[in-house]
N, C-alpha and C positions, 0 to 999 in steps of 0.2 A: 603585545608580543609580535615582533617582526617576523616576516616569513623567512624560514631557514632555507639554505641551499640544500639540495638532496645529499650532497657529500658530507654535510655537517650534521645530519640526523643520525643519532646513535643507531648502530646495527640492531639493537634490541627493540627499536621502535619502528622498524621497517618489516613489512611482510616478506616472506621468502618463497617465491614461485618455484624454486628448485625442489620443493617438496612434491611437486607434480611431475616435473621432468628434471632429472639431475643435470642434463645438458641440452643444448639446442639440437644436437644430433638425435637425441631420444625423441624430441618433439617431431623432427622431420621423419623419423622412422614410423611413428604413430600416424602421422599425416598420410603417408603412403599406404599404410595398412588400412586406414579408414577408407581411402579412395578405392582400394581394391574391394573392400566389403560393400561399398556403395554400388559398384557395378554388379556384384553378385546378387544384391537385394533387388535391384532393378530387373534382373533377369528372372526373378521369381513371380513377377506380375502375371496374372492369368493362370496360375497353377493351383489355386486353392481348391478347385474342384477335384483335384487328385486325392484329397483326403487329409486325415488328421496329421500324419507325419510331415507333410509338406507345409501345412499351416504352422505347426509347432516350430519347424526349422526356420521359417521366415520370421516368426516372432522372436525367436532366440537370437537370430542374426541382427534383427532390428534393435533389440535391447543391448546386445553386446557392443555393437558399433556406436549406439547412442551414448553408452557409458563412456567410451573412449572420446567421443566428440565433446562431452561435458568437460573433460580434463583438458583437451586440446584448446578449446576456446577460453577456458578460465586462465590457463597459462598465458595466452596471448593478451587477454584483457587486463589481468593484474599487472603485467609488465608495462602495458601501454598506459593504464590509468595512473601509474606512478609518474609518468612524464608523457603527456599526450603529444608532445612535440617530437618524440623520438621516431625518426623516419623508419628505422628497422622494424620496430614493433607496430607502427602504423601498417606496414606491409604484412606483418605476421597476422595482425587482427583481420585485415582484409582477406587474406588467404583462408583463415579459419572460418570466416563468415561465408565466403564463397563455397567452401567445402560443405558447410552446414546446409546451405541452400540446395546444393546438389543432392545431398543425402535426403533432405526433406522431400525433394521432387521424386527421388527414387522410391521413397516409402509411401508416397501419396496414394498408392493403390490399395494399401492394407485395409483401411477402414471400409471403403466402398465394396471391396471384394469380400470381406468378411460378411457384409450385410447382404451379399447375394446368396449366402447360405441360409437355409431356413432356420426358424427359431429353435426347433428341436435339436438341430446339429449344434448351433451356437451354445445352447444351454448344456448340452452334453460336454462341450469343451470347458465350460465354466465349472462343471462338477468334476472334471478330470484333474487329479492331483498334478499331472505333468504340466498343466496349464496354470498352476497356482500363482505364478508370478504375474499372470495376465488376467486373472479373474475379474479384478476391478475394472480394467479396460473393457473387457468383453461384456460385463454387466452394463456398463455405460452405453456401449454400442447398441445392445439390445433394447435398452430403455429409450434410446434416441431413434430407434427404427421408425416409429410413426411420423417423425419429422425429417426423415432422410429421403431424398428424392432419388430418382433413377440416376444411373451413372452419367447418362447424357445430360440430364438436367443439372446434376451436381457440377459437371464440368463447365456448363454454361454459367451457372451462378458463381463459381469460383473465378472464372475469367472476368466477371462483372464487378468483383469486389473492389478492385482498384478504383474504378470509376465511381462506385457507390460510396467509397470512403474518401473521395476527393475533397469534400467539404472540410473535413478535419485537417487535411494537409494545407488547404488554402488558409484556413484560420491560423495554423501554426506559422506559416510563412509570413502572413500579414502582421500578426502581433509580435513575432520575434525579429523580423527583418525590416519590413517596410514602414510599420506604424511608428510615429513619433508621439511621445506622450507630453512633450512640452517642458517648460522649465518651472521650477518651484524653489522657494527659499528654504535652505537647510537650517540647522540649528545655529549656525554661525552667521545667519542672515545673508548668505551668499546665494545668488541664483545659480542653480545647477540643473542639469538635464535629469528629469525624472526617469527612473527605471523601475522594473518590477522588484529587483532586489532592494533598491533604496526605499521604495514605497513601504515595505514592511517595517524597516527601521524607523522611518519618519512617523508611521502610525503609532509607534511605541514611545515617541518623544514625550518628555514631561512638559514640553512647551505646547500649549493647546493651539496656538496660532499655526505652528508648524504642522500639527496633525490635521487641522482643518484645511489648510492650503493644499497639502498633499492629497488628502481625500477628495476634495472638490476638483482638483486638477485631473486626477485619475478618472473619476467618474465622467467628467465633461469630455475628456479625451476619447473615451469609448463612445459616449453618447453622440459625438460628432459623426460617427460612422454607423449609427443605429440601423439604418436600412440595409447596409452591407452585412452587418452581423446577423440581422434577422433573416436575410436571404440565405446566408451560410448555414445558420442553425436549422432553419426550416428544411433545407436540403438534407441535412444529416438526419433529422427526424423522419423525413419521408423515406430515406434509405432504410432506417430501422423498421419502419412499418412495412415496407415492401418485403424485406427479408423475412419478417415474421409471418406475413400472410402467405408468402410463397411456400414456406415450410409448414403451414397449417396450424400455426399457433393462434390462440384467441386474441392475443395482444402483443405488442412489442415488449412489454414488461415480462410477460410469461416467457417469451423467447429468450430474454436475457437471463432469467433465473433458472430456467429448466435445465440447461446443461450441467449446472452444479447441484442439481436436485434440491433446490431451495424452494419450499412452498411459498406462494405469494402471500400467505398469511403472515410470514415473517416480516415482510415489508409493511403490511397493514398494521401489525402489532406494534412495530417500532413507531410509526406515525401517530397511532392512537395514544400510546404511552407518552410520547413527547408532548402532544397537545394537552394531555392531562397535567403535565408538569410545567407548562408555560408560566403559571404564576410564580414558580420558584425562579425561573429564568428572569422574569420581570423584576423580582426582588434583587437578584444579583446585579442586573443592569442599573437599577435605581441606587444601589449601594455606592456606585461610582460618584453619584452626586455629592455624597458625604465625603468620600475619599479625596476628591479633587476640589471640594468646596466650590462648586459651580451651581448656577441656578437651574440649569437643565442639562441632562445628559443627551448628547447627540451621537449619531452613528460613529463619528470619528473619535469618540471617547472610549470606545469599547476595547481597544487593544493595548492601551498604555497600562503598565503594571500599577496596581493600587498601593503597593507597599514600598517603603523607603528604608534605607539604612542597613541593607543586607546585600553584599556583593557575591557571597558564596564562592570566593576565590579558592581554588583547589588545584593542585598539580595533577598531572596524569597519574603518577604513582599513588597519590592520595585518593584520587577518584577511583582507581582500581581496587584499592583496599576497601573503600566504602561500598563498591559494587559487591565484592566478595562477602562483606558483612550483610548486605541487603538480601542476597540470594541464599544465605545460610539455611533458612527454613526448607529449601528444596533438597537438602541432603549433602553430605560431605563429598560424595562422588561427583555430584553436579558442580560443587565449588571447585574441586580439583581439576575438572576439565576446563572450567573457565580460567583458572589460574594458569593451566598449561597453555591456553591460547595466547596469553601474554608472554610466557617464558619461551614458547616455541615459534614465535614469529608468525602468528596468524594475522596480526593487526598492523596496518600502516597508519601511524598515529598523527603526524604533524603535517600542516600545510607546507607545500614546497612549490616552486614555480612549475607551471604546466600540469600540476596534479589535478585529477578530477575533483570538482568541488563537492560539498555536501558530505553525506555519509551513506554507506550501504553495507549490507552483508551479502556475500555471494556464496551460497551453499551448493553450487552446481557441480563442483569437482567431486563427483561421486567416487568413494574409495580413498579420498585424501582427507581433507578437513575443510571447513568453511574459511573464507578470507573476509576480513572486515576492513573497510576503508573509513577512516576518520579524518577530519581536519580539526583536531582537538584544540579547544580554547580553555584556559584554566578558570572556568566559571561553572555555575550551576547547570546551565544548558549543556556545556561540554560533558559534564559528568552524567547527566541523564541521557544524552545521545549515546554515550558509551554503553550505558545499561540497555537502552533500546536495541542497539545493533547486536549486542551480545545475546539478547533474547532471541532475535532472528537466527543468529548463528547456532545457538543451542537447539532450537527447533529443527534446523536442518541437520545438525550433528546427530541427534537421536533418531530422526526419520531415516537418515542415510545408513545408520548402523543397525537398524532394526527391520528395514524393508528392502526388498530387491529393487534394483534401479527402476524398474517399470512402475513401482508403486511408491517411490520415495518422495515425489514432489507433492506438496500440499497446496490446496487452492487458496486464492486470494481471500475468500470468506474467512479463513482462520489465520491468515498470514500475519495480522497485526496483534494477535492475542498474546503470544509469548513475549513479544517485544514490549507491549504496553504493561503486561503483568510485571515484567522486570522493573520497569520505571516505577510502578506503584510500590513495589517492595522496597526499592531504594529510597523513595520519598519517605516511606515509613521509618526506615533506618535513620535518615537524616533528621526526621522530626524527633527521634529519640536522642540523637547526638546533640541537637540544639534545644533540648527541653529547657524552658524558662527564658529562651531568647525570643522575645515577642516579634521582632522584625523578621527573624528566620522563619518562625512559624507562619507568619502572614505570607512570606514569599513562597513557602512550600505549599501551603494551602491554596494560595493564589494560582500557583502553577496547575494544580489539580482542577480548580474551578474553571480556568481558561481552557484546559483540556476538554472538560465537559462542554463548555460553550462552543468551542470551535470544531470539535470532533464529533460531538453527539448532536447538539441542537442545530448548529449551522449546517452540518452535512445532511441532517434530516430535512431541513428546509430545502436544500438543494435537491434531495430525493423527491420531495413533494413537487417541486417545480418541474422536474423531469417527467414525473407521472402525469401531471396536468397537461404539459405541453404535448406529450404523445397522445393523450386522450383527446385533445383538441384535434390533432391531425386525423386520428382514427374516426372521429365524428364528422370530419369534413369541414372543420372550422379553420379559417386561415391563420397561419402563424406570421404575424406582422410585427414590426417594431412596436407599434402601439399596443397590440394585444399581449405580447410577451412582457413588455415593460410594465403594463398595468397589473398583470398577474404577479410579477415578481415584487412589485411595490406592495400589493395587498398581502402577500406572504410575509414580507418584512413587518408590516403593520401588525399582523397576527402574532408573529414570533417575538417582536421587540417593542411593539407599541405600548405595552403596559409598563415599560420600564424606562423608555427614553423617547426622544423626539426622532421620529423616522423621517430623515431628510429626503425630500422628493428626489434628489439626484441619485439616491440609491437604486432607483428603477433601472439604471444603466448597468448595475453591477453584474447581472447575469451574462453580459457580453464578455466579461473577462474571466470566466470560469472555464478553463480548458477541459475539465473533467466531463462537461456536458457533451463532449464529442465522443465519449465512451459511455454510452447510455446505461443507466441503472447500475452504476459502479459505486457511487459515493456512499450509498446506504451501508456498504460493508465496513466503512470506517466507523460508523456509529455503532453497528452491531458488534464489531470486533472490540471496540473500546468498552462497551457495556459488559461483554463476556469477560474481558480481562479484569475489570473491576470486581465482578462477581467471583472470579477465580481467586484473585488476590485476597479478598475478604475470607473466602473459604480456607485458603492456605494459612492465613494468619490466625484465624479463629477456631478452626477445626482440627488442625494438626496433621498427624501422620496419614490418616485415611484420605484426607483431601489432597495431600502432597502426592501420595501414591497414584491417585486417580489422575492428577495433572501430569505427572511423569509418564503415565501410560499414554495419555493424549499426545504427548510430544513424540512418541514413537510411531504413531499411526500413519504419518505421511498421507499418501493418497489411497490407502487401502480401503477406505470406506467414505461415504458422503460426509461433507463437513458438518452437517447437522448431527449425524450419528457419532462422529468423532468427538464433538463437544459434549455429547451426552455421556461419553466415557469419562470425561472430566467432571461430570456432575452438573453440567450446564445445558439446559434444554431451550435452545433458541427458537424452537417451534412454538413455544409459549411466550407470553409477554413478561413472565416473571423475572428473567435476568435483567431486562431493560428497566422494569419498575424498581428492582432492587438496586441497580446502579444509580438510578435517579434519586432514590432515597438517600444514598451516600452523598450525592450532590447537595441535597437539602441539609444533611448533617454538617457537611463541610462549610456550607454557607452560613449556617447558624454559628459555627465555631469562629469563622472569620469575622462575622459581625460582632460577636462578643469581644474578640481581641481589639477590634476598632474602638469599641466603647471603653 
């Protein structure tokens, strides 16, 4: 499918930012109003000692202006993302971001000033119905009190964060701009410049020589700068440890999990369950030997699809109807809202010149509706990406419609649950549609199996690497290229060694994982995927009661901790059971795939 010009895309397949502001003049009026409120908010600094009414007035002003900013910025970003080369909307986006920065600076006094109040006063506000929109925020503040420093120290620490975060910025600039990956042969046998985007497609090539060449070229490219990457990552870990110790946490991991109220046992339960299930992962990897008819499975053989003969071609309209069929168990009103998203121009569908790549859902425009960006391709991945992003959109829709602005935003810990659940429900529908089609069944099961391998097992391995690296720093052990590479290689041996040949060059792979510069983040991919599998199974097997619980979860936003909100849906991530249950599903799917191969 060739790239369309923007003018040739049907109006029904373009999102409509005028739902936020009917005219540019309306945007400008709101911009000036927010600017005025920002000044008023800044003037309230230092006034909380005056009592309840002053605190409540400041919080109300903060929430009201924040709601308007959410719409102001979404209008600018949706227009710009349609054509990032548009100079007018480049300017509009810059103005929106600048105003947001001014607003954030004006509001920076709120949290530290609230914490100058004693616990008795803050708890009284939490219990006060007039503060109902802010009770979750105030509870979090009170919970964070033991790890919050004096105003002077907080100011010093805040001013140091740019320097402490410089390792991540250096990494991004080096890998995105300065670093050259070298050349590699593509599937046509031509020497081409290797890029991160091309690397992914080459690893999925049916030509094993292409996969091997791309894999080895990438690993060696990073390995050539091993000492540089080790110094960069060590600096990032040192910053994490410094921040944690300064705030009185027992470890950097505790410091990362505590703000979301996630017990460290969740992390430990995940890794324990994963280690117990490694024999199943080994069996999955070993299955590739039979699928590809090769003597030994290597690391570069892990990404190529094992099934052949199913292309899953589907138009956008067909994909949408399949989505509606897939989500039917969630209720007719849910289906009607998703249908309205298509009919009412929430979605920007096709790739056009200068449009933002990839896909995302933006649910930030509180009081309007989510906006979804796609670059739709008429294939299985395109259909499942649609399902995924509409899962995000519906989570935002129900949160925004059931929570005040101050409690509408949900945490990253639960962010991938609704999107992945949607995907699983749609795969279930597709499997029914293609019943008796062996190639289709293998393609769909294969998609789920790879989801488990890359999102659960692989992210858990990354999480274990982060944990070990930070523990080394906390114990005073040096983080060198040799120590980090040896540790990463040993982890790969543990995770994959029972099913394939762990090529020594994989020891360099940790250097190309940008998520490591946002410590203790990747485990959320694994827990979110497992929670989604458990929820989809409940929805499909238990019916109305499970659906009602899931629908309630979607409405909670940030009104309670992510662990407690998932309990509302019937999933207790504080126990290992949802992870174990999801891994049981992985074993069942693997057995089914193996039987189809035979």
